[in-house]
mmCIF file of the N, C-alpha and C atoms, coordinates in Angstrom:
data_MODEL
# 
_entry.id   MODEL 
# 
loop_
_atom_site.group_PDB 
_atom_site.id 
_atom_site.type_symbol 
_atom_site.label_atom_id 
_atom_site.label_alt_id 
_atom_site.label_comp_id 
_atom_site.label_asym_id 
_atom_site.label_entity_id 
_atom_site.label_seq_id 
_atom_site.pdbx_PDB_ins_code 
_atom_site.Cartn_x 
_atom_site.Cartn_y 
_atom_site.Cartn_z 
_atom_site.occupancy 
_atom_site.B_iso_or_equiv 
_atom_site.pdbx_formal_charge 
_atom_site.auth_seq_id 
_atom_site.auth_comp_id 
_atom_site.auth_asym_id 
_atom_site.auth_atom_id 
_atom_site.pdbx_PDB_model_num 
ATOM 1   N N  . MET A 1 1  ? 10.569 54.129  12.887  1.00 0.00 ? 1  MET A N  1 
ATOM 2   C CA . MET A 1 1  ? 10.557 52.723  13.180  1.00 0.00 ? 1  MET A CA 1 
ATOM 3   C C  . MET A 1 1  ? 9.120  52.211  13.138  1.00 0.00 ? 1  MET A C  1 
ATOM 4   N N  . GLY A 1 2  ? 8.941  51.042  12.521  1.00 0.00 ? 2  GLY A N  1 
ATOM 5   C CA . GLY A 1 2  ? 7.603  50.474  12.400  1.00 0.00 ? 2  GLY A CA 1 
ATOM 6   C C  . GLY A 1 2  ? 7.227  49.644  13.603  1.00 0.00 ? 2  GLY A C  1 
ATOM 7   N N  . LYS A 1 3  ? 5.947  49.334  13.647  1.00 0.00 ? 3  LYS A N  1 
ATOM 8   C CA . LYS A 1 3  ? 5.467  48.502  14.743  1.00 0.00 ? 3  LYS A CA 1 
ATOM 9   C C  . LYS A 1 3  ? 5.826  47.046  14.476  1.00 0.00 ? 3  LYS A C  1 
ATOM 10  N N  . LYS A 1 4  ? 6.040  46.315  15.531  1.00 0.00 ? 4  LYS A N  1 
ATOM 11  C CA . LYS A 1 4  ? 6.342  44.889  15.421  1.00 0.00 ? 4  LYS A CA 1 
ATOM 12  C C  . LYS A 1 4  ? 5.022  44.145  15.161  1.00 0.00 ? 4  LYS A C  1 
ATOM 13  N N  . PRO A 1 5  ? 5.009  43.211  14.161  1.00 0.00 ? 5  PRO A N  1 
ATOM 14  C CA . PRO A 1 5  ? 3.754  42.501  13.879  1.00 0.00 ? 5  PRO A CA 1 
ATOM 15  C C  . PRO A 1 5  ? 3.343  41.605  15.046  1.00 0.00 ? 5  PRO A C  1 
ATOM 16  N N  . SER A 1 6  ? 2.039  41.458  15.206  1.00 0.00 ? 6  SER A N  1 
ATOM 17  C CA . SER A 1 6  ? 1.535  40.631  16.303  1.00 0.00 ? 6  SER A CA 1 
ATOM 18  C C  . SER A 1 6  ? 1.741  39.156  15.986  1.00 0.00 ? 6  SER A C  1 
ATOM 19  N N  . GLY A 1 7  ? 1.586  38.313  17.005  1.00 0.00 ? 7  GLY A N  1 
ATOM 20  C CA . GLY A 1 7  ? 1.795  36.876  16.855  1.00 0.00 ? 7  GLY A CA 1 
ATOM 21  C C  . GLY A 1 7  ? 0.816  36.245  15.874  1.00 0.00 ? 7  GLY A C  1 
ATOM 22  N N  . SER A 1 8  ? -0.406 36.718  15.870  1.00 0.00 ? 8  SER A N  1 
ATOM 23  C CA . SER A 1 8  ? -1.396 36.130  14.965  1.00 0.00 ? 8  SER A CA 1 
ATOM 24  C C  . SER A 1 8  ? -1.071 36.467  13.506  1.00 0.00 ? 8  SER A C  1 
ATOM 25  N N  . LYS A 1 9  ? -0.557 37.654  13.253  1.00 0.00 ? 9  LYS A N  1 
ATOM 26  C CA . LYS A 1 9  ? -0.170 38.012  11.888  1.00 0.00 ? 9  LYS A CA 1 
ATOM 27  C C  . LYS A 1 9  ? 1.014  37.176  11.425  1.00 0.00 ? 9  LYS A C  1 
ATOM 28  N N  . GLN A 1 10 ? 1.965  36.951  12.318  1.00 0.00 ? 10 GLN A N  1 
ATOM 29  C CA . GLN A 1 10 ? 3.124  36.125  11.973  1.00 0.00 ? 10 GLN A CA 1 
ATOM 30  C C  . GLN A 1 10 ? 2.693  34.684  11.694  1.00 0.00 ? 10 GLN A C  1 
ATOM 31  N N  . ALA A 1 11 ? 1.798  34.152  12.518  1.00 0.00 ? 11 ALA A N  1 
ATOM 32  C CA . ALA A 1 11 ? 1.319  32.787  12.328  1.00 0.00 ? 11 ALA A CA 1 
ATOM 33  C C  . ALA A 1 11 ? 0.568  32.662  11.009  1.00 0.00 ? 11 ALA A C  1 
ATOM 34  N N  . PHE A 1 12 ? -0.256 33.644  10.686  1.00 0.00 ? 12 PHE A N  1 
ATOM 35  C CA . PHE A 1 12 ? -0.989 33.629  9.423   1.00 0.00 ? 12 PHE A CA 1 
ATOM 36  C C  . PHE A 1 12 ? -0.034 33.679  8.241   1.00 0.00 ? 12 PHE A C  1 
ATOM 37  N N  . PHE A 1 13 ? 0.993  34.503  8.338   1.00 0.00 ? 13 PHE A N  1 
ATOM 38  C CA . PHE A 1 13 ? 1.978  34.614  7.263   1.00 0.00 ? 13 PHE A CA 1 
ATOM 39  C C  . PHE A 1 13 ? 2.731  33.292  7.076   1.00 0.00 ? 13 PHE A C  1 
ATOM 40  N N  . ILE A 1 14 ? 3.117  32.655  8.174   1.00 0.00 ? 14 ILE A N  1 
ATOM 41  C CA . ILE A 1 14 ? 3.853  31.383  8.088   1.00 0.00 ? 14 ILE A CA 1 
ATOM 42  C C  . ILE A 1 14 ? 2.967  30.293  7.510   1.00 0.00 ? 14 ILE A C  1 
ATOM 43  N N  . LEU A 1 15 ? 1.725  30.211  7.949   1.00 0.00 ? 15 LEU A N  1 
ATOM 44  C CA . LEU A 1 15 ? 0.806  29.208  7.405   1.00 0.00 ? 15 LEU A CA 1 
ATOM 45  C C  . LEU A 1 15 ? 0.552  29.437  5.909   1.00 0.00 ? 15 LEU A C  1 
ATOM 46  N N  . GLY A 1 16 ? 0.432  30.671  5.507   1.00 0.00 ? 16 GLY A N  1 
ATOM 47  C CA . GLY A 1 16 ? 0.251  30.984  4.088   1.00 0.00 ? 16 GLY A CA 1 
ATOM 48  C C  . GLY A 1 16 ? 1.471  30.589  3.271   1.00 0.00 ? 16 GLY A C  1 
ATOM 49  N N  . ALA A 1 17 ? 2.654  30.847  3.808   1.00 0.00 ? 17 ALA A N  1 
ATOM 50  C CA . ALA A 1 17 ? 3.884  30.472  3.102   1.00 0.00 ? 17 ALA A CA 1 
ATOM 51  C C  . ALA A 1 17 ? 4.011  28.957  2.997   1.00 0.00 ? 17 ALA A C  1 
ATOM 52  N N  . LEU A 1 18 ? 3.657  28.235  4.054   1.00 0.00 ? 18 LEU A N  1 
ATOM 53  C CA . LEU A 1 18 ? 3.699  26.769  4.012   1.00 0.00 ? 18 LEU A CA 1 
ATOM 54  C C  . LEU A 1 18 ? 2.704  26.210  3.000   1.00 0.00 ? 18 LEU A C  1 
ATOM 55  N N  . ALA A 1 19 ? 1.505  26.776  2.962   1.00 0.00 ? 19 ALA A N  1 
ATOM 56  C CA . ALA A 1 19 ? 0.498  26.328  2.005   1.00 0.00 ? 19 ALA A CA 1 
ATOM 57  C C  . ALA A 1 19 ? 0.954  26.598  0.576   1.00 0.00 ? 19 ALA A C  1 
ATOM 58  N N  . LEU A 1 20 ? 1.533  27.746  0.340   1.00 0.00 ? 20 LEU A N  1 
ATOM 59  C CA . LEU A 1 20 ? 2.026  28.077  -0.989  1.00 0.00 ? 20 LEU A CA 1 
ATOM 60  C C  . LEU A 1 20 ? 3.174  27.151  -1.392  1.00 0.00 ? 20 LEU A C  1 
ATOM 61  N N  . GLY A 1 21 ? 4.055  26.853  -0.462  1.00 0.00 ? 21 GLY A N  1 
ATOM 62  C CA . GLY A 1 21 ? 5.152  25.928  -0.741  1.00 0.00 ? 21 GLY A CA 1 
ATOM 63  C C  . GLY A 1 21 ? 4.649  24.528  -1.045  1.00 0.00 ? 21 GLY A C  1 
ATOM 64  N N  . TRP A 1 22 ? 3.659  24.067  -0.279  1.00 0.00 ? 22 TRP A N  1 
ATOM 65  C CA . TRP A 1 22 ? 3.076  22.743  -0.518  1.00 0.00 ? 22 TRP A CA 1 
ATOM 66  C C  . TRP A 1 22 ? 2.449  22.673  -1.907  1.00 0.00 ? 22 TRP A C  1 
ATOM 67  N N  . LEU A 1 23 ? 1.705  23.697  -2.286  1.00 0.00 ? 23 LEU A N  1 
ATOM 68  C CA . LEU A 1 23 ? 1.089  23.714  -3.614  1.00 0.00 ? 23 LEU A CA 1 
ATOM 69  C C  . LEU A 1 23 ? 2.144  23.732  -4.717  1.00 0.00 ? 23 LEU A C  1 
ATOM 70  N N  . ALA A 1 24 ? 3.221  24.450  -4.517  1.00 0.00 ? 24 ALA A N  1 
ATOM 71  C CA . ALA A 1 24 ? 4.290  24.499  -5.517  1.00 0.00 ? 24 ALA A CA 1 
ATOM 72  C C  . ALA A 1 24 ? 4.925  23.123  -5.694  1.00 0.00 ? 24 ALA A C  1 
ATOM 73  N N  . ILE A 1 25 ? 5.155  22.420  -4.580  1.00 0.00 ? 25 ILE A N  1 
ATOM 74  C CA . ILE A 1 25 ? 5.735  21.071  -4.664  1.00 0.00 ? 25 ILE A CA 1 
ATOM 75  C C  . ILE A 1 25 ? 4.761  20.114  -5.350  1.00 0.00 ? 25 ILE A C  1 
ATOM 76  N N  . GLU A 1 26 ? 3.482  20.194  -4.985  1.00 0.00 ? 26 GLU A N  1 
ATOM 77  C CA . GLU A 1 26 ? 2.476  19.330  -5.611  1.00 0.00 ? 26 GLU A CA 1 
ATOM 78  C C  . GLU A 1 26 ? 2.413  19.558  -7.121  1.00 0.00 ? 26 GLU A C  1 
ATOM 79  N N  . MET A 1 27 ? 2.475  20.801  -7.553  1.00 0.00 ? 27 MET A N  1 
ATOM 80  C CA . MET A 1 27 ? 2.397  21.097  -8.982  1.00 0.00 ? 27 MET A CA 1 
ATOM 81  C C  . MET A 1 27 ? 3.677  20.680  -9.703  1.00 0.00 ? 27 MET A C  1 
ATOM 82  N N  . ALA A 1 28 ? 4.815  20.843  -9.063  1.00 0.00 ? 28 ALA A N  1 
ATOM 83  C CA . ALA A 1 28 ? 6.094  20.518  -9.700  1.00 0.00 ? 28 ALA A CA 1 
ATOM 84  C C  . ALA A 1 28 ? 6.252  19.006  -9.878  1.00 0.00 ? 28 ALA A C  1 
ATOM 85  N N  . PHE A 1 29 ? 5.816  18.232  -8.900  1.00 0.00 ? 29 PHE A N  1 
ATOM 86  C CA . PHE A 1 29 ? 5.999  16.780  -8.939  1.00 0.00 ? 29 PHE A CA 1 
ATOM 87  C C  . PHE A 1 29 ? 4.706  16.030  -9.229  1.00 0.00 ? 29 PHE A C  1 
ATOM 88  N N  . LYS A 1 30 ? 3.726  16.686  -9.825  1.00 0.00 ? 30 LYS A N  1 
ATOM 89  C CA . LYS A 1 30 ? 2.417  16.076  -10.063 1.00 0.00 ? 30 LYS A CA 1 
ATOM 90  C C  . LYS A 1 30 ? 2.484  14.770  -10.847 1.00 0.00 ? 30 LYS A C  1 
ATOM 91  N N  . PRO A 1 31 ? 3.215  14.671  -11.953 1.00 0.00 ? 31 PRO A N  1 
ATOM 92  C CA . PRO A 1 31 ? 3.237  13.390  -12.674 1.00 0.00 ? 31 PRO A CA 1 
ATOM 93  C C  . PRO A 1 31 ? 3.811  12.252  -11.826 1.00 0.00 ? 31 PRO A C  1 
ATOM 94  N N  . PHE A 1 32 ? 4.884  12.527  -11.111 1.00 0.00 ? 32 PHE A N  1 
ATOM 95  C CA . PHE A 1 32 ? 5.493  11.507  -10.274 1.00 0.00 ? 32 PHE A CA 1 
ATOM 96  C C  . PHE A 1 32 ? 4.561  11.107  -9.126  1.00 0.00 ? 32 PHE A C  1 
ATOM 97  N N  . LEU A 1 33 ? 3.933  12.095  -8.484  1.00 0.00 ? 33 LEU A N  1 
ATOM 98  C CA . LEU A 1 33 ? 3.043  11.812  -7.364  1.00 0.00 ? 33 LEU A CA 1 
ATOM 99  C C  . LEU A 1 33 ? 1.805  11.047  -7.816  1.00 0.00 ? 33 LEU A C  1 
ATOM 100 N N  . ASP A 1 34 ? 1.266  11.377  -8.984  1.00 0.00 ? 34 ASP A N  1 
ATOM 101 C CA . ASP A 1 34 ? 0.104  10.645  -9.500  1.00 0.00 ? 34 ASP A CA 1 
ATOM 102 C C  . ASP A 1 34 ? 0.453  9.191   -9.765  1.00 0.00 ? 34 ASP A C  1 
ATOM 103 N N  . LYS A 1 35 ? 1.623  8.950   -10.344 1.00 0.00 ? 35 LYS A N  1 
ATOM 104 C CA . LYS A 1 35 ? 2.050  7.582   -10.611 1.00 0.00 ? 35 LYS A CA 1 
ATOM 105 C C  . LYS A 1 35 ? 2.256  6.800   -9.319  1.00 0.00 ? 35 LYS A C  1 
ATOM 106 N N  . ALA A 1 36 ? 2.865  7.430   -8.329  1.00 0.00 ? 36 ALA A N  1 
ATOM 107 C CA . ALA A 1 36 ? 3.108  6.771   -7.052  1.00 0.00 ? 36 ALA A CA 1 
ATOM 108 C C  . ALA A 1 36 ? 1.799  6.486   -6.320  1.00 0.00 ? 36 ALA A C  1 
ATOM 109 N N  . ARG A 1 37 ? 0.875  7.429   -6.369  1.00 0.00 ? 37 ARG A N  1 
ATOM 110 C CA . ARG A 1 37 ? -0.411 7.220   -5.687  1.00 0.00 ? 37 ARG A CA 1 
ATOM 111 C C  . ARG A 1 37 ? -1.224 6.119   -6.357  1.00 0.00 ? 37 ARG A C  1 
ATOM 112 N N  . SER A 1 38 ? -1.192 6.045   -7.685  1.00 0.00 ? 38 SER A N  1 
ATOM 113 C CA . SER A 1 38 ? -1.937 4.983   -8.360  1.00 0.00 ? 38 SER A CA 1 
ATOM 114 C C  . SER A 1 38 ? -1.300 3.625   -8.093  1.00 0.00 ? 38 SER A C  1 
ATOM 115 N N  . ALA A 1 39 ? 0.015  3.571   -7.991  1.00 0.00 ? 39 ALA A N  1 
ATOM 116 C CA . ALA A 1 39 ? 0.678  2.305   -7.664  1.00 0.00 ? 39 ALA A CA 1 
ATOM 117 C C  . ALA A 1 39 ? 0.319  1.869   -6.251  1.00 0.00 ? 39 ALA A C  1 
ATOM 118 N N  . MET A 1 40 ? 0.225  2.806   -5.326  1.00 0.00 ? 40 MET A N  1 
ATOM 119 C CA . MET A 1 40 ? -0.156 2.454   -3.955  1.00 0.00 ? 40 MET A CA 1 
ATOM 120 C C  . MET A 1 40 ? -1.612 1.999   -3.906  1.00 0.00 ? 40 MET A C  1 
ATOM 121 N N  . ASP A 1 41 ? -2.483 2.602   -4.717  1.00 0.00 ? 41 ASP A N  1 
ATOM 122 C CA . ASP A 1 41 ? -3.879 2.189   -4.745  1.00 0.00 ? 41 ASP A CA 1 
ATOM 123 C C  . ASP A 1 41 ? -4.036 0.784   -5.312  1.00 0.00 ? 41 ASP A C  1 
ATOM 124 N N  . ASN A 1 42 ? -3.192 0.417   -6.272  1.00 0.00 ? 42 ASN A N  1 
ATOM 125 C CA . ASN A 1 42 ? -3.280 -0.893  -6.904  1.00 0.00 ? 42 ASN A CA 1 
ATOM 126 C C  . ASN A 1 42 ? -2.575 -1.991  -6.125  1.00 0.00 ? 42 ASN A C  1 
ATOM 127 N N  . SER A 1 43 ? -1.801 -1.630  -5.127  1.00 0.00 ? 43 SER A N  1 
ATOM 128 C CA . SER A 1 43 ? -1.046 -2.631  -4.387  1.00 0.00 ? 43 SER A CA 1 
ATOM 129 C C  . SER A 1 43 ? -1.962 -3.391  -3.431  1.00 0.00 ? 43 SER A C  1 
ATOM 130 N N  . ASP A 1 44 ? -1.532 -4.589  -3.069  1.00 0.00 ? 44 ASP A N  1 
ATOM 131 C CA . ASP A 1 44 ? -2.275 -5.438  -2.147  1.00 0.00 ? 44 ASP A CA 1 
ATOM 132 C C  . ASP A 1 44 ? -1.617 -5.334  -0.778  1.00 0.00 ? 44 ASP A C  1 
ATOM 133 N N  . PRO A 1 45 ? -2.283 -4.698  0.193   1.00 0.00 ? 45 PRO A N  1 
ATOM 134 C CA . PRO A 1 45 ? -1.644 -4.507  1.499   1.00 0.00 ? 45 PRO A CA 1 
ATOM 135 C C  . PRO A 1 45 ? -1.469 -5.805  2.285   1.00 0.00 ? 45 PRO A C  1 
ATOM 136 N N  . THR A 1 46 ? -2.172 -6.869  1.910   1.00 0.00 ? 46 THR A N  1 
ATOM 137 C CA . THR A 1 46 ? -2.052 -8.125  2.656   1.00 0.00 ? 46 THR A CA 1 
ATOM 138 C C  . THR A 1 46 ? -0.887 -8.969  2.165   1.00 0.00 ? 46 THR A C  1 
ATOM 139 N N  . ARG A 1 47 ? -0.321 -8.646  0.990   1.00 0.00 ? 47 ARG A N  1 
ATOM 140 C CA . ARG A 1 47 ? 0.778  -9.433  0.433   1.00 0.00 ? 47 ARG A CA 1 
ATOM 141 C C  . ARG A 1 47 ? 2.104  -8.782  0.791   1.00 0.00 ? 47 ARG A C  1 
ATOM 142 N N  . ASP A 1 48 ? 3.003  -9.568  1.320   1.00 0.00 ? 48 ASP A N  1 
ATOM 143 C CA . ASP A 1 48 ? 4.335  -9.087  1.660   1.00 0.00 ? 48 ASP A CA 1 
ATOM 144 C C  . ASP A 1 48 ? 5.340  -9.774  0.739   1.00 0.00 ? 48 ASP A C  1 
ATOM 145 N N  . PRO A 1 49 ? 6.009  -9.033  -0.135  1.00 0.00 ? 49 PRO A N  1 
ATOM 146 C CA . PRO A 1 49 ? 6.934  -9.672  -1.073  1.00 0.00 ? 49 PRO A CA 1 
ATOM 147 C C  . PRO A 1 49 ? 8.090  -10.372 -0.377  1.00 0.00 ? 49 PRO A C  1 
ATOM 148 N N  . ASP A 1 50 ? 8.457  -9.939  0.805   1.00 0.00 ? 50 ASP A N  1 
ATOM 149 C CA . ASP A 1 50 ? 9.544  -10.607 1.525   1.00 0.00 ? 50 ASP A CA 1 
ATOM 150 C C  . ASP A 1 50 ? 9.140  -12.009 1.967   1.00 0.00 ? 50 ASP A C  1 
ATOM 151 N N  . ASP A 1 51 ? 7.878  -12.178 2.357   1.00 0.00 ? 51 ASP A N  1 
ATOM 152 C CA . ASP A 1 51 ? 7.411  -13.503 2.752   1.00 0.00 ? 51 ASP A CA 1 
ATOM 153 C C  . ASP A 1 51 ? 7.490  -14.473 1.586   1.00 0.00 ? 51 ASP A C  1 
ATOM 154 N N  . ARG A 1 52 ? 7.151  -14.028 0.413   1.00 0.00 ? 52 ARG A N  1 
ATOM 155 C CA . ARG A 1 52 ? 7.171  -14.901 -0.759  1.00 0.00 ? 52 ARG A CA 1 
ATOM 156 C C  . ARG A 1 52 ? 8.597  -15.352 -1.067  1.00 0.00 ? 52 ARG A C  1 
ATOM 157 N N  . LEU A 1 53 ? 9.557  -14.466 -0.948  1.00 0.00 ? 53 LEU A N  1 
ATOM 158 C CA . LEU A 1 53 ? 10.940 -14.827 -1.212  1.00 0.00 ? 53 LEU A CA 1 
ATOM 159 C C  . LEU A 1 53 ? 11.454 -15.825 -0.181  1.00 0.00 ? 53 LEU A C  1 
ATOM 160 N N  . ASP A 1 54 ? 11.061 -15.643 1.084   1.00 0.00 ? 54 ASP A N  1 
ATOM 161 C CA . ASP A 1 54 ? 11.505 -16.567 2.126   1.00 0.00 ? 54 ASP A CA 1 
ATOM 162 C C  . ASP A 1 54 ? 10.937 -17.958 1.899   1.00 0.00 ? 54 ASP A C  1 
ATOM 163 N N  . LYS A 1 55 ? 9.674  -18.059 1.494   1.00 0.00 ? 55 LYS A N  1 
ATOM 164 C CA . LYS A 1 55 ? 9.050  -19.359 1.272   1.00 0.00 ? 55 LYS A CA 1 
ATOM 165 C C  . LYS A 1 55 ? 9.677  -20.063 0.075   1.00 0.00 ? 55 LYS A C  1 
ATOM 166 N N  . GLN A 1 56 ? 10.023 -19.307 -0.966  1.00 0.00 ? 56 GLN A N  1 
ATOM 167 C CA . GLN A 1 56 ? 10.653 -19.912 -2.136  1.00 0.00 ? 56 GLN A CA 1 
ATOM 168 C C  . GLN A 1 56 ? 12.040 -20.434 -1.795  1.00 0.00 ? 56 GLN A C  1 
ATOM 169 N N  . SER A 1 57 ? 12.776 -19.715 -0.997  1.00 0.00 ? 57 SER A N  1 
ATOM 170 C CA . SER A 1 57 ? 14.129 -20.154 -0.665  1.00 0.00 ? 57 SER A CA 1 
ATOM 171 C C  . SER A 1 57 ? 14.091 -21.385 0.233   1.00 0.00 ? 57 SER A C  1 
ATOM 172 N N  . ASP A 1 58 ? 13.033 -21.542 1.038   1.00 0.00 ? 58 ASP A N  1 
ATOM 173 C CA . ASP A 1 58 ? 12.914 -22.729 1.873   1.00 0.00 ? 58 ASP A CA 1 
ATOM 174 C C  . ASP A 1 58 ? 12.650 -23.972 1.036   1.00 0.00 ? 58 ASP A C  1 
ATOM 175 N N  . HIS A 1 59 ? 11.941 -23.819 -0.082  1.00 0.00 ? 59 HIS A N  1 
ATOM 176 C CA . HIS A 1 59 ? 11.564 -24.969 -0.906  1.00 0.00 ? 59 HIS A CA 1 
ATOM 177 C C  . HIS A 1 59 ? 12.633 -25.344 -1.922  1.00 0.00 ? 59 HIS A C  1 
ATOM 178 N N  . LEU A 1 60 ? 13.565 -24.456 -2.164  1.00 0.00 ? 60 LEU A N  1 
ATOM 179 C CA . LEU A 1 60 ? 14.610 -24.756 -3.132  1.00 0.00 ? 60 LEU A CA 1 
ATOM 180 C C  . LEU A 1 60 ? 15.673 -25.648 -2.493  1.00 0.00 ? 60 LEU A C  1 
ATOM 181 N N  . GLN A 1 61 ? 16.104 -26.637 -3.235  1.00 0.00 ? 61 GLN A N  1 
ATOM 182 C CA . GLN A 1 61 ? 17.161 -27.511 -2.731  1.00 0.00 ? 61 GLN A CA 1 
ATOM 183 C C  . GLN A 1 61 ? 18.454 -27.172 -3.447  1.00 0.00 ? 61 GLN A C  1 
ATOM 184 N N  . SER A 1 62 ? 19.541 -27.309 -2.770  1.00 0.00 ? 62 SER A N  1 
ATOM 185 C CA . SER A 1 62 ? 20.828 -27.063 -3.409  1.00 0.00 ? 62 SER A CA 1 
ATOM 186 C C  . SER A 1 62 ? 21.220 -28.306 -4.198  1.00 0.00 ? 62 SER A C  1 
ATOM 187 N N  . ASP A 1 63 ? 22.242 -28.186 -5.015  1.00 0.00 ? 63 ASP A N  1 
ATOM 188 C CA . ASP A 1 63 ? 22.717 -29.318 -5.814  1.00 0.00 ? 63 ASP A CA 1 
ATOM 189 C C  . ASP A 1 63 ? 23.240 -30.433 -4.922  1.00 0.00 ? 63 ASP A C  1 
ATOM 190 N N  . ASP A 1 64 ? 23.837 -30.093 -3.793  1.00 0.00 ? 64 ASP A N  1 
ATOM 191 C CA . ASP A 1 64 ? 24.354 -31.109 -2.877  1.00 0.00 ? 64 ASP A CA 1 
ATOM 192 C C  . ASP A 1 64 ? 23.220 -31.944 -2.291  1.00 0.00 ? 64 ASP A C  1 
ATOM 193 N N  . ASP A 1 65 ? 22.097 -31.281 -1.951  1.00 0.00 ? 65 ASP A N  1 
ATOM 194 C CA . ASP A 1 65 ? 20.966 -32.010 -1.385  1.00 0.00 ? 65 ASP A CA 1 
ATOM 195 C C  . ASP A 1 65 ? 20.364 -32.969 -2.401  1.00 0.00 ? 65 ASP A C  1 
ATOM 196 N N  . ARG A 1 66 ? 20.308 -32.553 -3.658  1.00 0.00 ? 66 ARG A N  1 
ATOM 197 C CA . ARG A 1 66 ? 19.721 -33.405 -4.694  1.00 0.00 ? 66 ARG A CA 1 
ATOM 198 C C  . ARG A 1 66 ? 20.583 -34.629 -4.969  1.00 0.00 ? 66 ARG A C  1 
ATOM 199 N N  . SER A 1 67 ? 21.889 -34.471 -4.925  1.00 0.00 ? 67 SER A N  1 
ATOM 200 C CA . SER A 1 67 ? 22.774 -35.588 -5.241  1.00 0.00 ? 67 SER A CA 1 
ATOM 201 C C  . SER A 1 67 ? 22.732 -36.641 -4.127  1.00 0.00 ? 67 SER A C  1 
ATOM 202 N N  . THR A 1 68 ? 22.514 -36.237 -2.898  1.00 0.00 ? 68 THR A N  1 
ATOM 203 C CA . THR A 1 68 ? 22.494 -37.207 -1.799  1.00 0.00 ? 68 THR A CA 1 
ATOM 204 C C  . THR A 1 68 ? 21.163 -37.927 -1.706  1.00 0.00 ? 68 THR A C  1 
ATOM 205 N N  . THR A 1 69 ? 20.050 -37.277 -2.159  1.00 0.00 ? 69 THR A N  1 
ATOM 206 C CA . THR A 1 69 ? 18.751 -37.921 -2.052  1.00 0.00 ? 69 THR A CA 1 
ATOM 207 C C  . THR A 1 69 ? 18.441 -38.763 -3.276  1.00 0.00 ? 69 THR A C  1 
ATOM 208 N N  . ALA A 1 70 ? 19.096 -38.558 -4.385  1.00 0.00 ? 70 ALA A N  1 
ATOM 209 C CA . ALA A 1 70 ? 18.778 -39.293 -5.613  1.00 0.00 ? 70 ALA A CA 1 
ATOM 210 C C  . ALA A 1 70 ? 19.584 -40.549 -5.751  1.00 0.00 ? 70 ALA A C  1 
# 
């Protein structure tokens, strides 16, 4: 029967496996991740697309409103 590995050896092994898994995912999805990261870099964090849609809908009049005001 072998000796049971110590806690530090187990922790080192788990951290190594996690690092290897992370690198594998990064390499497998590199084109997609690069595209997503560049899109996030080019985005404007101060602009909210939902706000723009709400403001446009407030300014639009329905056909009923136009017929009563004209």
